[in-house]
PyMOL Python script that loads the backbone (N, CA, C, O; Angstrom):
from pymol import cmd

cmd.read_pdbstr("""\
ATOM      1  N   MET A   1     115.983  19.766  56.835  1.00  0.00           N
ATOM      2  CA  MET A   1     116.557  19.066  55.698  1.00  0.00           C
ATOM      3  C   MET A   1     117.901  19.712  55.331  1.00  0.00           C
ATOM      4  O   MET A   1     118.003  20.931  55.194  1.00  0.00           O
ATOM      5  N   LYS A   2     118.897  18.892  55.182  1.00  0.00           N
ATOM      6  CA  LYS A   2     120.243  19.368  54.909  1.00  0.00           C
ATOM      7  C   LYS A   2     120.434  19.517  53.390  1.00  0.00           C
ATOM      8  O   LYS A   2     120.074  18.626  52.621  1.00  0.00           O
ATOM      9  N   ASN A   3     121.004  20.654  52.974  1.00  0.00           N
ATOM     10  CA  ASN A   3     121.302  20.864  51.557  1.00  0.00           C
ATOM     11  C   ASN A   3     122.594  20.136  51.222  1.00  0.00           C
ATOM     12  O   ASN A   3     123.657  20.461  51.751  1.00  0.00           O
ATOM     13  N   THR A   4     122.494  19.154  50.344  1.00  0.00           N
ATOM     14  CA  THR A   4     123.686  18.430  49.910  1.00  0.00           C
ATOM     15  C   THR A   4     123.839  18.590  48.412  1.00  0.00           C
ATOM     16  O   THR A   4     122.868  18.796  47.684  1.00  0.00           O
ATOM     17  N   SER A   5     125.053  18.493  47.981  1.00  0.00           N
ATOM     18  CA  SER A   5     125.342  18.622  46.562  1.00  0.00           C
ATOM     19  C   SER A   5     124.823  17.406  45.805  1.00  0.00           C
ATOM     20  O   SER A   5     124.827  16.285  46.315  1.00  0.00           O
ATOM     21  N   ALA A   6     124.385  17.650  44.598  1.00  0.00           N
ATOM     22  CA  ALA A   6     123.950  16.548  43.741  1.00  0.00           C
ATOM     23  C   ALA A   6     125.133  15.660  43.370  1.00  0.00           C
ATOM     24  O   ALA A   6     124.960  14.525  42.927  1.00  0.00           O
ATOM     25  N   LEU A   7     126.320  16.188  43.556  1.00  0.00           N
ATOM     26  CA  LEU A   7     127.530  15.429  43.227  1.00  0.00           C
ATOM     27  C   LEU A   7     128.166  14.782  44.448  1.00  0.00           C
ATOM     28  O   LEU A   7     129.281  14.268  44.362  1.00  0.00           O
ATOM     29  N   ALA A   8     127.484  14.797  45.570  1.00  0.00           N
ATOM     30  CA  ALA A   8     128.045  14.292  46.823  1.00  0.00           C
ATOM     31  C   ALA A   8     128.492  12.835  46.725  1.00  0.00           C
ATOM     32  O   ALA A   8     129.455  12.432  47.377  1.00  0.00           O
ATOM     33  N   ASP A   9     127.797  12.056  45.915  1.00  0.00           N
ATOM     34  CA  ASP A   9     128.148  10.640  45.828  1.00  0.00           C
ATOM     35  C   ASP A   9     128.999  10.317  44.591  1.00  0.00           C
ATOM     36  O   ASP A   9     129.198   9.146  44.268  1.00  0.00           O
ATOM     37  N   TRP A  10     129.499  11.342  43.905  1.00  0.00           N
ATOM     38  CA  TRP A  10     130.362  11.125  42.752  1.00  0.00           C
ATOM     39  C   TRP A  10     131.802  10.923  43.223  1.00  0.00           C
ATOM     40  O   TRP A  10     132.239  11.538  44.196  1.00  0.00           O
ATOM     41  N   THR A  11     132.526  10.063  42.527  1.00  0.00           N
ATOM     42  CA  THR A  11     133.939   9.868  42.825  1.00  0.00           C
ATOM     43  C   THR A  11     134.733  11.013  42.194  1.00  0.00           C
ATOM     44  O   THR A  11     134.218  11.702  41.314  1.00  0.00           O
ATOM     45  N   PRO A  12     135.965  11.225  42.624  1.00  0.00           N
ATOM     46  CA  PRO A  12     136.795  12.268  41.994  1.00  0.00           C
ATOM     47  C   PRO A  12     136.957  12.052  40.484  1.00  0.00           C
ATOM     48  O   PRO A  12     137.023  13.010  39.713  1.00  0.00           O
ATOM     49  N   GLU A  13     137.021  10.789  40.080  1.00  0.00           N
ATOM     50  CA  GLU A  13     137.143  10.496  38.651  1.00  0.00           C
ATOM     51  C   GLU A  13     135.879  10.906  37.898  1.00  0.00           C
ATOM     52  O   GLU A  13     135.957  11.454  36.798  1.00  0.00           O
ATOM     53  N   GLU A  14     134.714  10.639  38.496  1.00  0.00           N
ATOM     54  CA  GLU A  14     133.451  11.026  37.861  1.00  0.00           C
ATOM     55  C   GLU A  14     133.321  12.546  37.778  1.00  0.00           C
ATOM     56  O   GLU A  14     132.818  13.078  36.788  1.00  0.00           O
ATOM     57  N   ILE A  15     133.772  13.231  38.808  1.00  0.00           N
ATOM     58  CA  ILE A  15     133.738  14.697  38.790  1.00  0.00           C
ATOM     59  C   ILE A  15     134.657  15.222  37.692  1.00  0.00           C
ATOM     60  O   ILE A  15     134.288  16.141  36.960  1.00  0.00           O
ATOM     61  N   ALA A  16     135.852  14.645  37.574  1.00  0.00           N
ATOM     62  CA  ALA A  16     136.787  15.062  36.529  1.00  0.00           C
ATOM     63  C   ALA A  16     136.195  14.811  35.147  1.00  0.00           C
ATOM     64  O   ALA A  16     136.322  15.655  34.260  1.00  0.00           O
ATOM     65  N   LEU A  17     135.552  13.664  34.953  1.00  0.00           N
ATOM     66  CA  LEU A  17     134.908  13.365  33.669  1.00  0.00           C
ATOM     67  C   LEU A  17     133.752  14.329  33.398  1.00  0.00           C
ATOM     68  O   LEU A  17     133.551  14.754  32.260  1.00  0.00           O
ATOM     69  N   GLY A  18     133.001  14.670  34.429  1.00  0.00           N
ATOM     70  CA  GLY A  18     131.911  15.629  34.275  1.00  0.00           C
ATOM     71  C   GLY A  18     132.419  16.994  33.865  1.00  0.00           C
ATOM     72  O   GLY A  18     131.842  17.640  32.991  1.00  0.00           O
ATOM     73  N   LYS A  19     133.505  17.439  34.497  1.00  0.00           N
ATOM     74  CA  LYS A  19     134.099  18.726  34.138  1.00  0.00           C
ATOM     75  C   LYS A  19     134.608  18.700  32.700  1.00  0.00           C
ATOM     76  O   LYS A  19     134.460  19.674  31.963  1.00  0.00           O
ATOM     77  N   ARG A  20     135.201  17.590  32.314  1.00  0.00           N
ATOM     78  CA  ARG A  20     135.700  17.452  30.940  1.00  0.00           C
ATOM     79  C   ARG A  20     134.548  17.494  29.948  1.00  0.00           C
ATOM     80  O   ARG A  20     134.672  18.097  28.882  1.00  0.00           O
ATOM     81  N   TRP A  21     133.429  16.862  30.286  1.00  0.00           N
ATOM     82  CA  TRP A  21     132.240  16.849  29.431  1.00  0.00           C
ATOM     83  C   TRP A  21     131.721  18.275  29.248  1.00  0.00           C
ATOM     84  O   TRP A  21     131.387  18.673  28.132  1.00  0.00           O
ATOM     85  N   VAL A  22     131.652  19.048  30.340  1.00  0.00           N
ATOM     86  CA  VAL A  22     131.185  20.434  30.279  1.00  0.00           C
ATOM     87  C   VAL A  22     132.127  21.261  29.407  1.00  0.00           C
ATOM     88  O   VAL A  22     131.668  22.024  28.556  1.00  0.00           O
ATOM     89  N   GLU A  23     133.431  21.120  29.607  1.00  0.00           N
ATOM     90  CA  GLU A  23     134.415  21.869  28.826  1.00  0.00           C
ATOM     91  C   GLU A  23     134.300  21.537  27.342  1.00  0.00           C
ATOM     92  O   GLU A  23     134.408  22.425  26.496  1.00  0.00           O
ATOM     93  N   THR A  24     134.081  20.268  27.026  1.00  0.00           N
ATOM     94  CA  THR A  24     133.948  19.850  25.636  1.00  0.00           C
ATOM     95  C   THR A  24     132.764  20.545  24.975  1.00  0.00           C
ATOM     96  O   THR A  24     132.887  21.043  23.855  1.00  0.00           O
ATOM     97  N   TRP A  25     131.615  20.586  25.655  1.00  0.00           N
ATOM     98  CA  TRP A  25     130.430  21.239  25.095  1.00  0.00           C
ATOM     99  C   TRP A  25     130.621  22.746  25.022  1.00  0.00           C
ATOM    100  O   TRP A  25     130.115  23.379  24.095  1.00  0.00           O
ATOM    101  N   GLN A  26     131.337  23.338  25.974  1.00  0.00           N
ATOM    102  CA  GLN A  26     131.612  24.774  25.906  1.00  0.00           C
ATOM    103  C   GLN A  26     132.476  25.089  24.683  1.00  0.00           C
ATOM    104  O   GLN A  26     132.245  26.088  24.001  1.00  0.00           O
ATOM    105  N   LEU A  27     133.466  24.245  24.405  1.00  0.00           N
ATOM    106  CA  LEU A  27     134.309  24.449  23.227  1.00  0.00           C
ATOM    107  C   LEU A  27     133.520  24.247  21.937  1.00  0.00           C
ATOM    108  O   LEU A  27     133.759  24.941  20.949  1.00  0.00           O
ATOM    109  N   ALA A  28     132.599  23.319  21.940  1.00  0.00           N
ATOM    110  CA  ALA A  28     131.803  23.027  20.746  1.00  0.00           C
ATOM    111  C   ALA A  28     130.735  24.088  20.495  1.00  0.00           C
ATOM    112  O   ALA A  28     130.247  24.216  19.373  1.00  0.00           O
ATOM    113  N   ALA A  29     130.370  24.843  21.516  1.00  0.00           N
ATOM    114  CA  ALA A  29     129.255  25.792  21.406  1.00  0.00           C
ATOM    115  C   ALA A  29     129.442  26.780  20.257  1.00  0.00           C
ATOM    116  O   ALA A  29     128.500  27.020  19.502  1.00  0.00           O
ATOM    117  N   ALA A  30     130.622  27.352  20.110  1.00  0.00           N
ATOM    118  CA  ALA A  30     130.861  28.333  19.047  1.00  0.00           C
ATOM    119  C   ALA A  30     130.708  27.692  17.666  1.00  0.00           C
ATOM    120  O   ALA A  30     130.099  28.283  16.774  1.00  0.00           O
ATOM    121  N   ASP A  31     131.251  26.499  17.489  1.00  0.00           N
ATOM    122  CA  ASP A  31     131.117  25.810  16.207  1.00  0.00           C
ATOM    123  C   ASP A  31     129.669  25.432  15.928  1.00  0.00           C
ATOM    124  O   ASP A  31     129.194  25.569  14.801  1.00  0.00           O
ATOM    125  N   LEU A  32     128.973  24.961  16.944  1.00  0.00           N
ATOM    126  CA  LEU A  32     127.573  24.587  16.760  1.00  0.00           C
ATOM    127  C   LEU A  32     126.720  25.813  16.400  1.00  0.00           C
ATOM    128  O   LEU A  32     125.823  25.717  15.562  1.00  0.00           O
ATOM    129  N   GLU A  33     126.993  26.946  17.021  1.00  0.00           N
ATOM    130  CA  GLU A  33     126.257  28.175  16.701  1.00  0.00           C
ATOM    131  C   GLU A  33     126.560  28.617  15.276  1.00  0.00           C
ATOM    132  O   GLU A  33     125.657  29.045  14.556  1.00  0.00           O
ATOM    133  N   ARG A  34     127.828  28.518  14.856  1.00  0.00           N
ATOM    134  CA  ARG A  34     128.210  28.873  13.486  1.00  0.00           C
ATOM    135  C   ARG A  34     127.478  27.990  12.487  1.00  0.00           C
ATOM    136  O   ARG A  34     126.973  28.481  11.477  1.00  0.00           O
ATOM    137  N   ILE A  35     127.418  26.694  12.761  1.00  0.00           N
ATOM    138  CA  ILE A  35     126.719  25.761  11.881  1.00  0.00           C
ATOM    139  C   ILE A  35     125.227  26.079  11.843  1.00  0.00           C
ATOM    140  O   ILE A  35     124.619  26.063  10.773  1.00  0.00           O
ATOM    141  N   ARG A  36     124.634  26.366  12.996  1.00  0.00           N
ATOM    142  CA  ARG A  36     123.205  26.681  13.053  1.00  0.00           C
ATOM    143  C   ARG A  36     122.888  27.923  12.216  1.00  0.00           C
ATOM    144  O   ARG A  36     121.924  27.932  11.451  1.00  0.00           O
ATOM    145  N   ARG A  37     123.704  28.967  12.366  1.00  0.00           N
ATOM    146  CA  ARG A  37     123.478  30.200  11.612  1.00  0.00           C
ATOM    147  C   ARG A  37     123.642  29.967  10.112  1.00  0.00           C
ATOM    148  O   ARG A  37     122.879  30.509   9.312  1.00  0.00           O
ATOM    149  N   LYS A  38     124.626  29.169   9.733  1.00  0.00           N
ATOM    150  CA  LYS A  38     124.848  28.855   8.313  1.00  0.00           C
ATOM    151  C   LYS A  38     123.646  28.112   7.749  1.00  0.00           C
ATOM    152  O   LYS A  38     123.181  28.424   6.653  1.00  0.00           O
ATOM    153  N   GLU A  39     123.144  27.136   8.485  1.00  0.00           N
ATOM    154  CA  GLU A  39     121.984  26.375   8.024  1.00  0.00           C
ATOM    155  C   GLU A  39     120.753  27.267   7.877  1.00  0.00           C
ATOM    156  O   GLU A  39     119.989  27.111   6.924  1.00  0.00           O
ATOM    157  N   ILE A  40     120.555  28.191   8.800  1.00  0.00           N
ATOM    158  CA  ILE A  40     119.418  29.108   8.712  1.00  0.00           C
ATOM    159  C   ILE A  40     119.559  30.012   7.492  1.00  0.00           C
ATOM    160  O   ILE A  40     118.588  30.226   6.767  1.00  0.00           O
ATOM    161  N   ARG A  41     120.768  30.550   7.256  1.00  0.00           N
ATOM    162  CA  ARG A  41     120.995  31.415   6.091  1.00  0.00           C
ATOM    163  C   ARG A  41     120.743  30.679   4.780  1.00  0.00           C
ATOM    164  O   ARG A  41     120.265  31.273   3.814  1.00  0.00           O
ATOM    165  N   GLU A  42     121.059  29.406   4.747  1.00  0.00           N
ATOM    166  CA  GLU A  42     120.958  28.640   3.504  1.00  0.00           C
ATOM    167  C   GLU A  42     119.584  28.012   3.277  1.00  0.00           C
ATOM    168  O   GLU A  42     119.362  27.364   2.254  1.00  0.00           O
ATOM    169  N   LEU A  43     118.663  28.196   4.220  1.00  0.00           N
ATOM    170  CA  LEU A  43     117.330  27.623   4.054  1.00  0.00           C
ATOM    171  C   LEU A  43     116.641  28.201   2.829  1.00  0.00           C
ATOM    172  O   LEU A  43     116.726  29.402   2.575  1.00  0.00           O
ATOM    173  N   ASP A  44     115.972  27.366   2.084  1.00  0.00           N
ATOM    174  CA  ASP A  44     115.140  27.792   0.971  1.00  0.00           C
ATOM    175  C   ASP A  44     113.731  27.956   1.522  1.00  0.00           C
ATOM    176  O   ASP A  44     113.050  26.973   1.814  1.00  0.00           O
ATOM    177  N   THR A  45     113.298  29.210   1.661  1.00  0.00           N
ATOM    178  CA  THR A  45     112.011  29.493   2.287  1.00  0.00           C
ATOM    179  C   THR A  45     110.869  28.778   1.571  1.00  0.00           C
ATOM    180  O   THR A  45     110.009  28.178   2.216  1.00  0.00           O
ATOM    181  N   TYR A  46     110.860  28.840   0.247  1.00  0.00           N
ATOM    182  CA  TYR A  46     109.769  28.208  -0.494  1.00  0.00           C
ATOM    183  C   TYR A  46     109.782  26.688  -0.335  1.00  0.00           C
ATOM    184  O   TYR A  46     108.724  26.069  -0.232  1.00  0.00           O
ATOM    185  N   GLN A  47     110.961  26.088  -0.314  1.00  0.00           N
ATOM    186  CA  GLN A  47     111.056  24.645  -0.101  1.00  0.00           C
ATOM    187  C   GLN A  47     110.573  24.278   1.295  1.00  0.00           C
ATOM    188  O   GLN A  47     109.903  23.262   1.479  1.00  0.00           O
ATOM    189  N   THR A  48     110.914  25.101   2.273  1.00  0.00           N
ATOM    190  CA  THR A  48     110.469  24.862   3.648  1.00  0.00           C
ATOM    191  C   THR A  48     108.952  24.937   3.739  1.00  0.00           C
ATOM    192  O   THR A  48     108.326  24.078   4.359  1.00  0.00           O
ATOM    193  N   LEU A  49     108.353  25.961   3.124  1.00  0.00           N
ATOM    194  CA  LEU A  49     106.896  26.077   3.111  1.00  0.00           C
ATOM    195  C   LEU A  49     106.258  24.875   2.419  1.00  0.00           C
ATOM    196  O   LEU A  49     105.235  24.362   2.872  1.00  0.00           O
ATOM    197  N   LEU A  50     106.856  24.437   1.338  1.00  0.00           N
ATOM    198  CA  LEU A  50     106.346  23.269   0.623  1.00  0.00           C
ATOM    199  C   LEU A  50     106.350  22.036   1.521  1.00  0.00           C
ATOM    200  O   LEU A  50     105.381  21.277   1.546  1.00  0.00           O
ATOM    201  N   LEU A  51     107.431  21.842   2.252  1.00  0.00           N
ATOM    202  CA  LEU A  51     107.519  20.695   3.149  1.00  0.00           C
ATOM    203  C   LEU A  51     106.505  20.797   4.293  1.00  0.00           C
ATOM    204  O   LEU A  51     105.928  19.791   4.707  1.00  0.00           O
ATOM    205  N   LEU A  52     106.292  22.009   4.799  1.00  0.00           N
ATOM    206  CA  LEU A  52     105.387  22.199   5.926  1.00  0.00           C
ATOM    207  C   LEU A  52     103.913  22.160   5.530  1.00  0.00           C
ATOM    208  O   LEU A  52     103.095  21.562   6.230  1.00  0.00           O
ATOM    209  N   PHE A  53     103.576  22.795   4.410  1.00  0.00           N
ATOM    210  CA  PHE A  53     102.170  23.005   4.083  1.00  0.00           C
ATOM    211  C   PHE A  53     101.699  22.368   2.782  1.00  0.00           C
ATOM    212  O   PHE A  53     100.523  22.471   2.432  1.00  0.00           O
ATOM    213  N   GLY A  54     102.601  21.712   2.066  1.00  0.00           N
ATOM    214  CA  GLY A  54     102.202  21.060   0.831  1.00  0.00           C
ATOM    215  C   GLY A  54     102.379  21.972  -0.371  1.00  0.00           C
ATOM    216  O   GLY A  54     102.837  23.109  -0.258  1.00  0.00           O
ATOM    217  N   SER A  55     102.008  21.448  -1.501  1.00  0.00           N
ATOM    218  CA  SER A  55     102.219  22.142  -2.767  1.00  0.00           C
ATOM    219  C   SER A  55     101.193  23.255  -2.961  1.00  0.00           C
ATOM    220  O   SER A  55      99.992  22.999  -3.044  1.00  0.00           O
ATOM    221  N   ARG A  56     101.675  24.474  -3.032  1.00  0.00           N
ATOM    222  CA  ARG A  56     100.849  25.659  -3.303  1.00  0.00           C
ATOM    223  C   ARG A  56     101.714  26.660  -4.053  1.00  0.00           C
ATOM    224  O   ARG A  56     102.940  26.638  -3.943  1.00  0.00           O
ATOM    225  N   ASP A  57     101.078  27.529  -4.806  1.00  0.00           N
ATOM    226  CA  ASP A  57     101.811  28.586  -5.485  1.00  0.00           C
ATOM    227  C   ASP A  57     101.823  29.798  -4.569  1.00  0.00           C
ATOM    228  O   ASP A  57     100.837  30.529  -4.484  1.00  0.00           O
ATOM    229  N   TYR A  58     102.935  30.009  -3.888  1.00  0.00           N
ATOM    230  CA  TYR A  58     103.043  31.088  -2.911  1.00  0.00           C
ATOM    231  C   TYR A  58     103.331  32.434  -3.562  1.00  0.00           C
ATOM    232  O   TYR A  58     103.563  33.420  -2.862  1.00  0.00           O
ATOM    233  N   SER A  59     103.318  32.488  -4.883  1.00  0.00           N
ATOM    234  CA  SER A  59     103.485  33.769  -5.559  1.00  0.00           C
ATOM    235  C   SER A  59     102.134  34.367  -5.946  1.00  0.00           C
ATOM    236  O   SER A  59     102.065  35.501  -6.419  1.00  0.00           O
ATOM    237  N   LEU A  60     101.048  33.592  -5.740  1.00  0.00           N
ATOM    238  CA  LEU A  60      99.705  34.058  -6.080  1.00  0.00           C
ATOM    239  C   LEU A  60      98.814  34.107  -4.849  1.00  0.00           C
ATOM    240  O   LEU A  60      98.972  33.301  -3.932  1.00  0.00           O
ATOM    241  N   PRO A  61      97.865  35.064  -4.823  1.00  0.00           N
ATOM    242  CA  PRO A  61      96.903  35.095  -3.715  1.00  0.00           C
ATOM    243  C   PRO A  61      96.117  33.794  -3.659  1.00  0.00           C
ATOM    244  O   PRO A  61      95.911  33.188  -4.711  1.00  0.00           O
ATOM    245  N   PRO A  62      95.679  33.340  -2.539  1.00  0.00           N
ATOM    246  CA  PRO A  62      95.741  34.010  -1.249  1.00  0.00           C
ATOM    247  C   PRO A  62      97.014  33.694  -0.475  1.00  0.00           C
ATOM    248  O   PRO A  62      97.159  34.127   0.668  1.00  0.00           O
ATOM    249  N   TYR A  63      97.936  32.952  -1.072  1.00  0.00           N
ATOM    250  CA  TYR A  63      99.137  32.526  -0.345  1.00  0.00           C
ATOM    251  C   TYR A  63     100.298  33.495  -0.455  1.00  0.00           C
ATOM    252  O   TYR A  63     101.227  33.434   0.350  1.00  0.00           O
ATOM    253  N   ALA A  64     100.266  34.388  -1.435  1.00  0.00           N
ATOM    254  CA  ALA A  64     101.372  35.329  -1.627  1.00  0.00           C
ATOM    255  C   ALA A  64     101.420  36.331  -0.474  1.00  0.00           C
ATOM    256  O   ALA A  64     100.376  36.703   0.061  1.00  0.00           O
ATOM    257  N   PRO A  65     102.609  36.770  -0.089  1.00  0.00           N
ATOM    258  CA  PRO A  65     102.690  37.781   0.966  1.00  0.00           C
ATOM    259  C   PRO A  65     102.116  39.110   0.463  1.00  0.00           C
ATOM    260  O   PRO A  65     102.119  39.394  -0.735  1.00  0.00           O
ATOM    261  N   GLU A  66     101.634  39.899   1.393  1.00  0.00           N
ATOM    262  CA  GLU A  66     101.102  41.213   1.048  1.00  0.00           C
ATOM    263  C   GLU A  66     102.249  42.094   0.554  1.00  0.00           C
ATOM    264  O   GLU A  66     103.390  41.895   0.972  1.00  0.00           O
ATOM    265  N   PRO A  67     101.976  43.065  -0.327  1.00  0.00           N
ATOM    266  CA  PRO A  67     103.046  43.927  -0.842  1.00  0.00           C
ATOM    267  C   PRO A  67     103.521  44.958   0.180  1.00  0.00           C
ATOM    268  O   PRO A  67     104.482  45.680  -0.085  1.00  0.00           O
ATOM    269  N   TRP A  68     102.879  45.041   1.325  1.00  0.00           N
ATOM    270  CA  TRP A  68     103.264  45.973   2.367  1.00  0.00           C
ATOM    271  C   TRP A  68     103.309  45.231   3.694  1.00  0.00           C
ATOM    272  O   TRP A  68     102.685  44.183   3.862  1.00  0.00           O
ATOM    273  N   SER A  69     104.055  45.793   4.623  1.00  0.00           N
ATOM    274  CA  SER A  69     104.229  45.124   5.906  1.00  0.00           C
ATOM    275  C   SER A  69     103.385  45.722   7.011  1.00  0.00           C
ATOM    276  O   SER A  69     103.270  45.134   8.087  1.00  0.00           O
ATOM    277  N   GLY A  70     102.786  46.893   6.764  1.00  0.00           N
ATOM    278  CA  GLY A  70     102.017  47.557   7.797  1.00  0.00           C
ATOM    279  C   GLY A  70     102.833  48.553   8.611  1.00  0.00           C
ATOM    280  O   GLY A  70     102.297  49.202   9.509  1.00  0.00           O
ATOM    281  N   LEU A  71     104.118  48.681   8.309  1.00  0.00           N
ATOM    282  CA  LEU A  71     104.968  49.587   9.080  1.00  0.00           C
ATOM    283  C   LEU A  71     104.564  51.049   8.906  1.00  0.00           C
ATOM    284  O   LEU A  71     104.659  51.835   9.848  1.00  0.00           O
ATOM    285  N   VAL A  72     104.110  51.419   7.692  1.00  0.00           N
ATOM    286  CA  VAL A  72     103.697  52.808   7.461  1.00  0.00           C
ATOM    287  C   VAL A  72     102.498  53.129   8.346  1.00  0.00           C
ATOM    288  O   VAL A  72     102.450  54.182   8.982  1.00  0.00           O
ATOM    289  N   GLU A  73     101.536  52.215   8.383  1.00  0.00           N
ATOM    290  CA  GLU A  73     100.370  52.413   9.232  1.00  0.00           C
ATOM    291  C   GLU A  73     100.763  52.455  10.709  1.00  0.00           C
ATOM    292  O   GLU A  73     100.233  53.260  11.475  1.00  0.00           O
ATOM    293  N   GLN A  74     101.682  51.598  11.098  1.00  0.00           N
ATOM    294  CA  GLN A  74     102.145  51.578  12.495  1.00  0.00           C
ATOM    295  C   GLN A  74     102.775  52.923  12.865  1.00  0.00           C
ATOM    296  O   GLN A  74     102.526  53.444  13.952  1.00  0.00           O
ATOM    297  N   GLN A  75     103.583  53.483  11.975  1.00  0.00           N
ATOM    298  CA  GLN A  75     104.215  54.763  12.257  1.00  0.00           C
ATOM    299  C   GLN A  75     103.159  55.861  12.407  1.00  0.00           C
ATOM    300  O   GLN A  75     103.310  56.763  13.231  1.00  0.00           O
ATOM    301  N   GLY A  76     102.094  55.782  11.610  1.00  0.00           N
ATOM    302  CA  GLY A  76     100.993  56.733  11.733  1.00  0.00           C
ATOM    303  C   GLY A  76     100.339  56.656  13.103  1.00  0.00           C
ATOM    304  O   GLY A  76     100.037  57.682  13.713  1.00  0.00           O
ATOM    305  N   TRP A  77     100.123  55.442  13.584  1.00  0.00           N
ATOM    306  CA  TRP A  77      99.535  55.263  14.921  1.00  0.00           C
ATOM    307  C   TRP A  77     100.462  55.799  16.007  1.00  0.00           C
ATOM    308  O   TRP A  77     100.007  56.424  16.965  1.00  0.00           O
ATOM    309  N   PHE A  78     101.755  55.553  15.857  1.00  0.00           N
ATOM    310  CA  PHE A  78     102.720  56.075  16.820  1.00  0.00           C
ATOM    311  C   PHE A  78     102.689  57.607  16.839  1.00  0.00           C
ATOM    312  O   PHE A  78     102.747  58.224  17.903  1.00  0.00           O
ATOM    313  N   LYS A  79     102.599  58.206  15.664  1.00  0.00           N
ATOM    314  CA  LYS A  79     102.566  59.674  15.575  1.00  0.00           C
ATOM    315  C   LYS A  79     101.321  60.216  16.282  1.00  0.00           C
ATOM    316  O   LYS A  79     101.408  61.179  17.044  1.00  0.00           O
ATOM    317  N   LYS A  80     100.163  59.598  16.030  1.00  0.00           N
ATOM    318  CA  LYS A  80      98.923  60.031  16.693  1.00  0.00           C
ATOM    319  C   LYS A  80      99.042  59.888  18.201  1.00  0.00           C
ATOM    320  O   LYS A  80      98.618  60.774  18.943  1.00  0.00           O
ATOM    321  N   ALA A  81      99.605  58.801  18.654  1.00  0.00           N
ATOM    322  CA  ALA A  81      99.753  58.579  20.091  1.00  0.00           C
ATOM    323  C   ALA A  81     100.691  59.616  20.708  1.00  0.00           C
ATOM    324  O   ALA A  81     100.448  60.091  21.818  1.00  0.00           O
ATOM    325  N   ALA A  82     101.746  59.962  20.005  1.00  0.00           N
ATOM    326  CA  ALA A  82     102.705  60.948  20.516  1.00  0.00           C
ATOM    327  C   ALA A  82     102.077  62.333  20.581  1.00  0.00           C
ATOM    328  O   ALA A  82     102.397  63.111  21.480  1.00  0.00           O
ATOM    329  N   GLU A  83     101.186  62.656  19.639  1.00  0.00           N
ATOM    330  CA  GLU A  83     100.527  63.959  19.622  1.00  0.00           C
ATOM    331  C   GLU A  83      99.566  64.112  20.812  1.00  0.00           C
ATOM    332  O   GLU A  83      99.325  65.226  21.278  1.00  0.00           O
ATOM    333  N   ARG A  84      99.030  63.009  21.290  1.00  0.00           N
ATOM    334  CA  ARG A  84      98.086  63.063  22.416  1.00  0.00           C
ATOM    335  C   ARG A  84      98.795  63.318  23.739  1.00  0.00           C
ATOM    336  O   ARG A  84      98.184  63.813  24.687  1.00  0.00           O
ATOM    337  N   GLU A  85     100.052  62.992  23.807  1.00  0.00           N
ATOM    338  CA  GLU A  85     100.780  63.130  25.082  1.00  0.00           C
ATOM    339  C   GLU A  85     101.271  64.526  25.325  1.00  0.00           C
ATOM    340  O   GLU A  85     101.897  64.791  26.352  1.00  0.00           O
TER     341      GLU A  85
END
""", "prot")
cmd.dss("prot")
cmd.show_as("cartoon", "prot")
cmd.util.cbc("prot")
cmd.orient("prot")
């Protein structure tokens, strides 16, 4: 089986248009990433949770986040593991 390019049957004009299309998206990539990051920064976490899971009071248990993240306990486990080595 002969390896042929997927563009073998494209005309020079189609290839030029394809290259232009790629260049356009490459130029837009930085702006699109900037917009995506801005939208993420501006998200209202509580509004997002409301839309996803319905109306709940996320400041009260059982829906409220825990007051700790577990990092202190994780560091303790790391210390114990390091002492064994």
